[in-house]
C-alpha positions in Angstrom: 12.0 15.5 12.5 13.9 14.7 10.0 14.2 17.3 7.0 12.1 15.0 4.5 9.2 14.2 7.0 9.0 17.6 7.3 9.4 19.2 3.6 6.6 15.8 3.4 3.9 16.8 5.8 4.4 20.4 4.2 3.6 19.1 0.9 1.1 17.1 1.9 -0.8 19.6 3.8 -0.9 22.4 1.1 -4.0 20.2 -1.1 -5.9 20.4 2.1 -5.3 23.9 2.9 -6.2 24.7 -0.3 -9.2 23.1 -0.9 -11.1 23.9 2.7 -9.4 27.0 4.0 -9.0 28.7 0.8 -12.5 28.6 -0.6 -13.9 31.5 0.7 -11.4 33.1 -1.2 -12.4 31.8 -4.6 -15.8 31.4 -4.2 -17.0 33.0 -7.3 -18.8 31.9 -10.4 -16.4 34.4 -12.6 -14.3 33.6 -14.8 -15.2 30.7 -16.7 -12.8 28.6 -17.2 -13.1 25.6 -19.5 -16.6 26.0 -19.3 -16.7 25.9 -15.3 -17.3 27.9 -12.8 -14.1 29.0 -10.8 -15.0 27.0 -7.8 -15.8 24.3 -9.4 -12.4 24.5 -12.0 -10.5 24.8 -8.4 -12.0 22.0 -6.9 -11.1 19.8 -9.9 -7.5 21.2 -10.4 -6.6 20.4 -6.9 -8.5 17.1 -7.2 -5.8 16.3 -10.5 -2.9 18.0 -8.6 -3.2 16.2 -5.0 -2.0 12.6 -6.0 1.1 14.8 -8.1 2.2 16.5 -4.9 1.5 13.4 -2.7 4.3 11.3 -5.1 6.5 14.2 -4.7 6.2 13.9 -0.9 7.0 10.4 -1.1 9.6 10.7 -3.3 10.9 13.1 -0.7 11.0 11.2 2.1 12.3 8.0 0.5 15.3 10.3 -0.3 15.9 11.9 3.0 14.7 8.7 4.9 15.9 5.6 3.0 14.5 2.2 4.6 16.8 0.5 6.5 18.1 -2.7 5.3 17.4 -6.1 7.7 20.7 -8.3 8.2 19.7 -11.8 7.2 20.9 -13.8 10.4 
């Protein structure tokens, strides 16, 4: 597996891990952030951060594994 692909897969797994496996660790009402219980704030923050992380993974994948150009025949 190429370096860019490995990094992109790790970056893609971060939102999944934080929204699924970290929930028992952040399942709290206090503190209140922006008027939201901490768990709801955590989930909303990761919903916003996920596209940013996936865009970064896409750029890294594209940088390390550029598309092969087709030759005209």
